[in-house]
N, C-alpha and C positions, 0 to 999 in steps of 0.2 A: 562226185569220186573222180579217181582217174581217171585221165582214157588215154595214156601212156601208149600203152601194150592194147593191140589191137585183140581184145576178149570180150565177150558178152559173158553176165554174168548166168552160174549154173542154176537150174532151176532144180537140182535133185537134192537141195537141203533146202529141209523144211526148219520152223523154229522147235519140234520136237523132237528132233532130230540131235542126238550129241554123240561126237567122239573122241577118244582116244586115241593113243600113240606111246609106247614106251622105247626108249631107247640107251643105249651106253653112255659112260661118259665121254664118247665123241660126238655123239649126236646119230651114231648109227642105229637105226629101226630094228627091234627085238622083238615089239611085240604091237597089237592094233586092235582097235573090234572093226566089224564089219561094216559099221556105216563107213569110215572114214577109206575103206576099200574101196567103196560103191563112189565116195563123192570125189574121190581120187582120178577115179577112172586105171588106175593100174591092177593087175591082179596082182593078189598077197606074194607069189612069188618074187616079183619087181621090186615088191615094198621091203620086204624081209633083205636085212643087211643092206640096205641102201642108206647114204647118208641122209637125214630129214631134210635138206635143202632141195632134196630130187623136188619138191612141191612148191618149191620157193618163186614170189611173181617178183617180174622186175621191176615191177610197180614199188616193191619194198624200199621204204629208205635203207640205208646199211646202220644209220645209229640207233634205230631200235631193236635192232641184233645184236647189236655194240654193247647195249644197255641190258637187253635178256640173258647175253651169257654173263656179262659182268654178276649180274647180281646171282644167275643161279649157279655159277662158278664160286661162288662165295655161299651157298647154301641156302641162299632164299629164294624163297619164291615168288614171283612175278606173273601179271596178267596182263596183257596187251590183242589189242585191234592188229590182225595178222590178216594180209590180202594175198589168196594159195591159187597157183594154176594147175589146171587138171590138164589130164591127157590129151583132152580135147581141146584144147585151146581156149576154154570156159575159166570165170576166176570166180572163187568164191572168198566171203567174208568171213571169217572167226572171230571171237574173243576167246582168246589162249590163257589159260591158264596153266604155268610150269610150276613142276615142286622140284624138287633133288628127292633124288633118292639112294639109297646108299651103294647101290652098280651102275646109279645112272640119272634118268632124266623120267616124267612123267608131263604128256600134256593131255590136257584137256579139251573140248571146245565148244562153245555154243552158236548157234546162228547171233549174229550183236541186230538190236531190232528198234535199242534206244533212239530219243534225241539226239541223244550225248555222239553216238557212232556217225550222226550227217556231217558232223561237225570234223571229221576223222578223215574224211576221206581227202577235203584241202591240205588239212594239216601235214598230211605224210607226201600231196603233190609236190607243195612249197620246197620241203626238204628234200625229195629226192630228183627234182628240180635244179638245188645249190652241189648236190651230188654230182649229177650229171653234169654241172658246167664247171666240174675240178675247180669247184670254191670253197669246198670242206672235206675235212677228212671223215670216216666214221665216228672216231672218239668227239672230233668237232661237229657234226650232225647230231649226236646224242644232248652233246651242252646244247644246240636250238633247241633242238625239242623239249628239253626242260624247260628252256627261256619260254618258249610257246606257250608249255603250261602252263607257268608261272602268268603270262598274260593273261590267257585263258581264268585264272582263280585258284589254280592249285600248288597250292606253296611245294609241294615234290611231288615226284612219283608216285610216292609210297599214298598218297593222298588222291592223287588221279585214278590208281588202279580199282584201290578200295571201293571208289564211288561208282566206277566204270562196272565194275562185277559186280553191284549191290543194285545199279539201271538196270544192266541187260538182263538178268535172273528177275528183277520185277518184271520187266519188256515182255519175259518172253510166258512168266506166269501170267500174264491179264493176256497175252497176245492166246494163250490157249486156255484161258478163262479158266485160271487153278486158282488155289487161293495162295498168296506168299505167304514163304515159311514165317513164321512165328517170329524166331529171332533176326531173320533180317528184318522184319518191321519195326523191333524193337532196337534193332543196331542203327537203321534212318535215324529215329528221334534220338538215342541217344547222343548221335554225331553234332544234330542239331544243338541240344542243348550245350553240350563241352564247347563247342563252336563259340558260343553265347558270350562264355567267358572271355573270350580276347577283347569282344566290344564292351562288354562291364569293366573291365581292365584297363580300356583307353578312356571310358567317363570318370572312373575315378582319379586318373591322373589330369581328365579335364577339371575336374571343381578343385583337385589342391595347386593347379595352375594359377588358378580365378583368386585363391588366395596368396601367392608368392611374395605379393607387394604390401603385405598385411605389418609383417615386421618391421621393415624401413617406414612406414605410417607409425605406427606405434611409437618407434626411437624417437620420429620430429614430435609427436605429440607428448613423450617425456618430456623431454628438451626443452617445449616451451611452458610444460605446466606442472611441470616437478624435478625435483632436485635425482641426482643418480644413482641406481638401486631402486627405486620407487617403483610402486604398485603397475604403474602401466610396464615400467622398462620388465619386469618379472613377466609382466604375459606378452611383451616381444621375444624375450628369452624362450618359455613355455610354445610357444605356437613355431619357434624354428625348431625344436627338441620333435614335435608332433610331426612337423614336415619331413626329417630328416628319417622318423620310425617310420610315415606311410611309405615313404621311399626304397625302404629297404622290403617294410610287408609288398610293395605294389613288385619288386623286384626277383621275391619270390614266389609272389602269384601268377605272373608271369611266366617262371622257368615251369610251375605246376601245370600252367595250360598248354606249355608247348608240350610237356609230357603228355598230359592228358588226350590230348589230339591226338598225338601218336599210338596211343597204347590203345585208343579206341578208332581207330582207322586200321591198324593192325587186325582188333575183334572183329572187325564187319569185312575185313577182308576175309578171317578164318570161317566168319560165320558164313560166307559166301562161298567158299572153297569146300566145306561141309555141303550145304544142299549139293553145289555140284557134282560133287563126289558120289553123293548117294545116288541123283539120277544118274551117274554116268554108270552103274554097279547094278541098278536095275534096270537097265536097259540091254547093259551087256549081257545080264544074266537072261535077258527074252529072246534077245535080237538071233538070230543065226549067228553058228560058231565059225570063225576063221580055220578054211580045213589047215591042219598041221599045225597048230596053237594049241598049247595046251592053255585051256579054257578055263579049268579048276585054278590051277596056279595064278591064275591071272584075277578071279574073280575073288582067290585068298587073298592076291597082295591089295583089291580095292577095298576088301574088307576093314584089313587094317589098317589102312590109310585114313577110312573115316571117324576108326578112332584115335589114331594120331588127330587128325581136325578139331577132333569133338576137345581133347585135350589141351590143344593151342589157341581153340576159343576161349575155352576156361580159365586157359592160365591170363592170356589178352586181360579177359573181362576183370578178372581178380586184378588185375596192374590200373585196370580204369578206377575201381574200388578205392585204392588204395590214394590216385591221384584227389578222388572228391572229397575225404577224409582230409585230404591236407585244404584243399581249398575251404573245408568248412572252419580249419581251425584260424586258416585269413581270414575269414567273415566276421570270424569273433575280433580279432587282432582292430581290422576295420572297426568295427563299433566301437572300440576304447578308445580310437584315436577321434571318433566322434563324437565320442562324450568328452573330451579334450576340448573339441571344438565348442560348443553348447558353455563348457567353463570357460573357455577365452571370452565368450559370446557376454555370462552374466556376468565376470569382474569387470568386460571395458565397463556395462551398465550401470554396474555400480561405482565406479568411477565416475561417471558421465553424470550421476545424480548428487558430487561432491561439488560440484561447480551451480551457479546459478545462471549462467546464462546456458544455453545446448552450443556443443563443442562440435562442430561440423567435421572436424575428422573422425574423431569419436562415433558419432553418430552415423558415417557413413562404414566404419569398420564392424560395427556392430549389425550392420545391415549388411553386409557380405558376407562374416560370419554365418549372419543367421541362414540365409540362401545356399550356402555351402551347407549347413549343417543337413538342411532338408533335402537339399540334393543327392547326399551323400548317402542319407536315411534310405531314400528309393532305390539310388543301385545297390546298396546292401540287401534291399528287400528281394530286387530281384535277380541277386547270386543265388539270395538262399533259398529262394523258391526251382532256380534252377538246381539247384546242389540237390534238393529236394526228389525232385523231377529224374534227376541219375542215379540215387539213390536207388530210386521204384524202380528205375528199367535194371539194373544191373541186378538185384535183389528177386527179382522175375528172373531172368536170366539166367540166374545161375542152377537153381535146380533142375531149370530145363536140359539146362547142358550138361547136369551130373547125373541125368536120370538113364 
């Protein structure tokens, strides 16, 4: 973790502690729970009406806040690791989920404890070093953050924050010896199954690239063994048509996979937000009230937010289900292309049998088509198995969320 600022980590903030604060559209604090007041070290009278940056730590990269404000100003929720500063110059790390409201923003925070968290301090320190040296603006720092996350294997920030929230909630449950939420567990498996589709698309592409030269080789055989428009020429033409057809299927498949990954990530994030909001609301009811705060009104806000989270989670799972239906249709199309490969192989063997001696070129083509046919069948089997897994998980999730 960064040691640029001479502070020590506070011990007043434990895994079980959750806190929140609500601000107006300018980021001015309007409400909070007693945990936030306690951990920050401020009196509520000092926090109420103060800008939220009152707890900002100088180690925090400006690029993170630039991204955060960009997202919430556009009406999109965001999750981020944040290092905060207390009044006694101790610091505390949180994973914050910030949700846009009709009249401002709500930020809910938990104590990070996952393996992923261990990587974030060094990443933030590198970003802040660039900012302090005057080499990057906040906007450029944001771009650098996104690039570093891509280098870590996260294609975009949405994927990162979805994974991070799930990991932090899972680590928190484990640390507190609690069972991980059923929906959140199911989302993990769902995300893995959908991500596998990327790999399957690459495998199908590789298989057909292995047969890319077959039309040329068949044309050569046709010129040496038969006249124009003979059977071998027809096989060559048919294979070209199949290759074009598979190219179209793969393009549609990759688009559907990208959509499915995005919808799954959103569903996973929404599930995490639901779990976090439910726990925050429960703690808020059980913890001491903040003097001068209308606790009943805040409790009603949280209850409404839980319902909204459930609705968003169900909607995003429904979108995953639609994406999976598209996968199944395209796997059927791939089966059709595979049948075409089999037909090409059979026709080549028939033509081969017409000649008294073996034709090496046709032997090689038959062997290549047979390998491609077998490999494609195995990949399609894997795709259809994953589709069944995804369908099973989404079908299980829907009644739970609708209940």
